N, C-alpha and C positions, 0 to 999 in steps of 0.2 A: 085500463087503456086511457090514453090522454086524448083530449079533444083538440090539441094543437095540431095544425097541419104539418106534415112532414116536409122537409126540403125537397124541391122538385129534382127529379133525377136529371143527370146531364143529358142535354139534347132534347129536353122536354119543351112543350109549347111555351111555358112561362119563360124559360131561358132564352128561347128564340125571340120572344116578344121584347125582352130587354135588348137583345142584339139588334132587332129591327128598329127600336126607338133610338138607339145610339147611331145606327146607320142613317136613319131619317134625319137626325139632327145634323150630321156632317154633310149630308146631301143638301139640306136646306142652306147651311152656311156656304157651301161651295157654289150653289146656284146664286146666292145673294152677293157674294164677294167677287167671284171670278167674272171679269168683263167678257163681252162678246169678242170674237176674233177680229171684227172690224175695228174695235177700239184698240186692240194690239197693233193692227196695221197702221192706224192713224198716229198713235203714240210713237211707234218705231220710225215712221216717216219723219215726224217732227224732230225726234232725237237725232236721226241721221242728218237731216238738213242743218241742224244747229252744230253738230260736230263738223260737217263739211264747211260751214261758214267760219268756224273758229280755227280748225286745224289745217284746212287746205291752204296752200301758199297763195294761190290766186283765185280763191273761190268767191266770186261775187254772187250776189243774189240772182241776177238774170242767168248767170252760167249754171248755177245750181238748179234753178227752176227749169231751164232748158234741158239739162241732163235728166231730171226727173220725168219731164214730159216725154222725152224721146224713149227713155227706158220703160215707161209705163206701157207704151203701145207695143214694144217688143215683148214684154211679159204677157200682154193681153193676147197676142197671136199665139204664144205658147200655151196659155191657159185654155184658149178655145180648142186647140189641138187635143189637149188632155181631156177636156170635156167630151169631145167627139169620140175619142178612144173609149172612155168610160161608158157613154151612152150606147155606142155600137156594141161593145162587149156585153153590156147588160141585155140589150135586145137579142143578140145572138144566143146568149146562154139561156134565155127564157123561151126561145122558140122550141116547139115540141120535139123535133128530131134531135137537136143539140142537147136538150135537157135529158132525153132518154139515153143518149150516148154517154153523157157525163154521169148520170145515175148508174149506168151499167159499168162504166170504168171505175167509179168510186166503190162499187160493190166487190170488185175483184180482190183487192188485198185482204188477207185474213189476219194479218199481224201488223204490229207497228213497223217492223223492219220492211215488210213487203210494201207498206204504204210509203215509206221513205224512198225505196227503190223506184216505185212507180212515179213518185213525184219527180225524182231526178231524171228519169227517162223522158217523162212528158216535157219537162223544162228544156232538156237538151234538144228534143225533137222540135218543139215549137220555136226555140231560139234559132235553130238552124233552118227553119222552113223558108224564110225569104232568100237566103243564100242558095238553098237547094233549087228553088224555083228559077233563080238566075243562072245556075250552073249549066255548063254545056255538056258535062259528062257526069256519070255516076261517081267517078273517083273524086271529082271536085266536091260533090255533095257529101260524100263519106268523110272527106277531110274536114269539112265544117262541123260534122257531128262530133268528132273526137277533139277537135281543137278548141280551146277556150280562148 
């Protein structure tokens, strides 16, 4: 018998440690090199302003800054609406009765196909809910369920 260690079998701890080290190296590089989203926003704002100043036929600096300032607050209102939707949805989905209902609903499908059908039905129903609440008759509500 030889005293030399045998090569590790595929999927062994040693092989996974090598993969973990390689993964950790690339994660380290990505975290060090990739800038924050704020930096992307600032750089893209500056690039856009420079392009507007050079390519716009009558793009003066006050006009560009005025458009940026006005657009910022339009986007800000939209961003607050999206945050409100996210926070409200998160709070609702974590409330005990809604959580129990969602857990029950998610436990119903027993196959991948059943899960896909359930997802389609839930999306169609929730998409049409506002129109059904405004509808004056059941036929109007039914037409929103099948109409895309």
